[in-house]
C-alpha positions in Angstrom: -1.4 -53.5 -23.9 -2.0 -50.7 -25.7 -0.2 -47.1 -26.3 -1.7 -45.4 -23.5 -1.5 -48.1 -21.1 2.0 -48.6 -21.2 2.3 -45.1 -21.1 0.5 -45.0 -17.7 2.4 -47.4 -16.4 6.1 -46.1 -17.5 4.5 -43.1 -15.5 2.8 -45.0 -12.7 6.0 -44.7 -10.6 7.2 -41.5 -11.3 3.7 -40.6 -10.5 4.3 -42.6 -7.0 7.2 -40.2 -6.3 5.2 -37.3 -6.6 2.2 -38.2 -4.6 4.8 -39.1 -1.8 6.5 -36.1 -2.1 3.0 -34.4 -1.5 1.9 -36.4 1.2 5.0 -35.8 3.0 4.9 -31.8 2.3 1.3 -32.3 3.9 2.6 -33.7 6.8 4.8 -31.2 7.5 3.7 -29.3 11.1 2.1 -25.8 10.7 4.3 -25.0 14.1 7.4 -26.1 11.3 6.9 -23.0 8.9 5.3 -20.3 11.5 8.5 -20.4 13.0 10.8 -19.2 10.0 7.7 -16.5 8.9 7.4 -14.9 12.5 11.1 -14.3 12.8 11.1 -13.2 9.1 8.7 -10.4 9.1 10.6 -9.9 13.3 14.2 -9.6 11.4 12.1 -7.0 9.0 10.8 -4.7 12.2 13.6 -5.0 14.2 16.9 -4.0 11.5 14.2 -1.2 10.9 13.9 0.1 14.1 17.9 -0.6 15.2 18.2 1.9 12.0 16.2 4.5 13.2 17.4 4.2 16.3 21.1 4.9 15.2 20.5 8.6 14.4 17.1 9.4 16.2 18.1 13.2 14.2 17.8 11.5 10.8 14.8 9.7 11.9 13.4 13.0 12.8 13.8 14.4 9.9 12.2 11.6 7.4 9.7 11.9 9.1 9.3 15.1 8.5 10.7 15.3 5.1 10.2 12.4 3.1 7.8 9.9 5.5 5.2 12.6 5.2 1.9 11.8 7.0 -1.0 13.0 5.7 -2.7 12.5 9.5 0.2 12.8 11.8 2.9 14.8 13.3 5.9 13.4 12.4 8.0 13.3 15.7 4.4 11.4 16.9 4.9 9.2 13.2 8.3 8.4 14.9 7.6 7.6 17.8 4.5 5.7 17.2 7.2 3.4 14.3 9.1 3.1 17.0 6.9 1.8 19.0 6.0 -0.7 17.0 8.9 -1.5 15.8 10.5 -2.4 19.3 7.8 -3.9 20.4 6.0 -6.0 17.5 9.4 -8.3 16.6 9.6 -9.4 20.6 6.0 -10.0 20.7 6.3 -12.5 16.7 9.6 -13.6 18.2 8.0 -15.3 21.4 4.5 -16.1 20.0 3.1 -13.7 22.5 -0.1 -11.8 21.4 0.8 -13.3 17.9 -2.0 -12.5 15.7 -2.5 -8.6 17.2 1.5 -8.2 16.5 0.4 -9.4 12.4 -2.6 -7.1 12.9 -0.4 -4.0 14.0 2.1 -4.1 11.4 -0.5 -5.3 7.9 -1.4 -2.2 9.2 1.8 -0.4 9.2 2.9 -2.3 6.2 -0.4 -0.3 5.0 1.0 3.1 5.3 4.0 2.8 4.4 2.6 1.3 1.1 -0.1 3.7 0.4 2.1 7.0 2.0 5.7 6.0 1.9 6.8 4.1 0.0 4.4 2.6 -3.0 7.2 2.0 -5.6 7.8 -1.2 -3.0 4.7 -2.9 -3.0 7.1 -6.9 -4.7 8.6 -6.0 -0.7 5.6 -5.0 0.9 3.4 -7.8 -0.3 5.7 -10.4 0.8 5.5 -9.0 4.3 1.7 -8.5 3.6 1.7 -12.7 3.0 4.0 -13.2 6.1 1.4 -11.3 8.3 -1.8 -12.6 6.7 -0.7 -16.3 7.8 0.2 -15.5 11.0 -3.0 -13.1 11.9 -5.2 -16.2 10.2 -3.4 -19.1 11.7 -1.0 -17.6 15.1 1.9 -19.1 16.0 1.8 -22.0 15.9 2.9 -24.9 19.1 6.0 -23.4 19.6 4.6 -20.0 21.2 3.0 -18.0 24.4 0.0 -18.0 23.0 0.2 -21.7 22.7 1.1 -22.1 26.0 -1.2 -19.5 27.7 -4.1 -21.0 25.8 -3.5 -24.7 27.0 -3.6 -23.1 30.0 -6.1 -21.4 30.2 -8.4 -22.6 27.6 -9.1 -21.3 24.4 -10.8 -17.9 24.3 -11.7 -17.4 20.0 -12.2 -21.6 19.8 
C-alpha cells in the first residue's frame, strides 16, 4: 500500500461521516426551514409596528424629520408603513399570501435601505435574504397557502 493509498484509506471513515451528515442535512424538509424564516421576518416588522404605535406622535415626527421619503408625504408614509408592518407579519405567520407579503416587505426593505438607513445594510441584507427565499420557494407545507393550493389546485404550477 502506497502512502497516498494509506492516507485515503484512513480518511474514508471521516469522508463517510461527512457524506452522511450532508445527506441528512439535504433531507431536511423545506417546510422545517420556512417556518423559522416566516417567524423571524414577521417578528422584525411586527416589533417595528408596535414601537411605532406605542407613541404615534413620535412616529409622525420621525416620518416628518428623520424618515423623509422624497415621493410620499410624511403622514401618508407613516400610515402606509404601519399598515404594512401590521398586516404582513400576520400573513407570514399564517402562511397566507406569503409570496405577496414577502414581495411587499422586500420593497419596504429596499425603501428603508435606500432612503432611511443606508448604513444598516448588513441587517437589511439579512431581511432580504430571508424574504427572497420565501418569495422564491413559498411558505412550505405548514401554511394556509398550501391548504388553499391543495383544495383549489395550483394557480402557478
